[in-house]
C-alpha positions, 0 to 999 in steps of 0.5 A, a space after each residue: 500499499 502507498 500510504 503517506 507516513 504520519 507516525 507521531 512522536 512516542 518513543 521508550 520512557 522509563 516505566 511508571 504510572 499510566 499517567 506518566 506515559 508518552 502522550 503522543 497522539 494515537 492512530 491505531 488499528 486492530 489486526 485480526 490474526 486470522 487474516 494473515 493469508 489474505 493480508 500478510 503482516 508485512 503489508 501492514 502500513 507501520 509508518 502510518 500507525 502509532 499502535 497496532 493491536 493484534 487480535 485476539 489472544 484467548 483465555 484457557 483455564 484462567 490463563 492467557 493462551 495464543 490462538 493455534 498457529 499464531 507463532 508464524 504471525 508473532 515472528 513476522 510482527 517481531 520482524 515488522 517492529 525491528 524494521 519500524 521501531 517506533 510502532 507500538 504493538 499490543 496483544 489484545 485479549 478477548 473479543 466479542 466471543 472472548 470468554 473467561 474474564 469473569 472467572 479470571 478476575 474473580 479473586 486476588 489469586 485468580 487475577 494474579 495467576 491470570 496476569 502472570 500467564 499473560 506476562 509469561 506468554 507475551 513478554 517472556 516466550 514472545 519477547 520482542 513482539 509486543 509492547 503492551 496488552 489490550 483487554 477487550 472484555 465484552 462485557 463485565 456484569 452484562 451486555 455480552 454474548 449470552 453464553 458468556 459468564 458474567 457476574 455483578 462482581 465484575 463491575 469492581 473486579 474489572 478495575 482490580 484486574 486492570 490494576 493488577 495488569 498495571 502493577 505487573 507490566 510496570 514491574 517488567 517495564 522497569 526491569 527492561 527500561 521501557 514503558 509497557 502499554 495497557 489499554 482496553 476497548 470499552 463499549 459505546 453502543 446503547 443496545 446490547 444483548 440484554 437490550 438497553 445498556 449502560 457502560 457505567 454499569 459494566 465498568 467503574 469508568 473513572 478508576 479504569 481511566 486512571 489505570 489505562 494508558 488510554 481507552 479505545 472507545 468503540 464508538 460503533 455498533 450503535 445500530 446492530 441486530 440488538 436494535 429495534 429498527 435499521 439504523 446507523 452503525 456509527 452516527 456522528 451525533 444524535 438524530 431526533 427522528 431515530 425512534 430509540 428511546 431518548 434516554 438511550 438515543 442521547 448517548 447512542 452516537 460518536 458525540 454522545 459516547 464521548 460526552 458520556 465518558 467525559 461525564 463519568 470522569 474520563 479525561 479527553 486525552 485518555 479517549 481514542 475514538 473508534 471508526 468501523 471499516 465495515 457495514 451493517 445490512 438489513 432486509 427491511 419490511 417497509 420501504 419508507 425513508 429509503 430504508 432508514 429507521 424501518 423494521 427488518 426481518 433479518 440481516 444482510 451481509 454487507 461486508 467490509 468496506 473493500 467489498 462494499 466499494 467494489 460490489 455495491 457502490 458501482 451498482 445503480 440498484 444501490 442508491 446512495 444517501 447522506 444523512 446531514 446530522 448523522 454525517 453518515 452515508 447509507 445505501 438502499 436497494 429498493 428492488 431487494 428491500 435492503 438497507 446498508 450502513 457503512 462508512 467512506 473516507 468522508 465520514 471517517 474523516 469527519 470522525 477523525 477530525 472530531 477527535 483531533 478538534 476536541 482534544 481527544 488522544 486519537 483514533 483507531 479502527 476495527 479493522 485494518 484488513 477491511 480497507 481497500 487496496 489504496 488504503 483510502 479509509 486509513 488515509 482518511 483516519 490519519 490525515 487530521 493528525 498530520 499537522 501534529 508531527 511538526 510539533 512532536 505531539 
């Protein structure tokens, strides 16, 4: 990919509290390890990204475990780091189907055992591959997949678990003379598996923010199969005609999610806005409003941006629309009665500029391999932060 270099200042500093970590802007992406056959690690635009999150490690019997056949990817990732030493590579643990967190976080002994196993796996056995750990627990207490264990105690145990990660990472970082990163992916969407959802009921947000270097705010998945009608996956701001209950709709947007986290004690420079490189589609049962905010009978496999761009945008059956409040595009196929919410370079750029202009830490995407061959979405995501290079921000 031919993508302009915008890597921002970071560098190695002595291990210390999260608050003492380098405060350079973040331009980050998740990379699913299972994509390496289609999108090899050596193709990752390492001079554009500041942080790369390798997804996912899993939990087995209360301990960290790499997924099968991951060793070759880790070797390639270590090589990429040697060639691009300013790139921070972080192993992400969990994901939507990632079970085992509630049990691992339950007691002081289980927390110590779990964290120690992660340190051993990714900083001893895989030494030289990773600079930090990302926790993607979806979700403490409630809201995640129904088959995954969750407890009321998760609310505080999640904080204790992150504090144990911080303690052990700082210990090994001090011995090795480097700062090791600790981050977490936290939700923005207000509709989850249990219906109406509140992130503050899953996480002690202010306490978590003090422990982490930054939060990857999943300011997407606002409109999913948990939503009562078709809606935008990542609306920029609240849309009054959205029929979602007002107490949820108020926060169910990029702007709303950021405001909610800020109101709950999370500093602006701890928030990294998430942008999706994928679409969500629905078979509508009514064609009004060009498919927007309509009931639906099932989902449609919209695919990633690269698929949407190649297969849908050039097809005249797919009418293209833009919402001036949501600041988002959508497609409607009247013949097939299908609505698709997606992001394009214009909408991605708007969200990245919002992050920059509001003093947030940066922007990240789920996920890198969903971009087109030209890296159109990544370029749009990174461009607003180019001006910070000259000032070392």
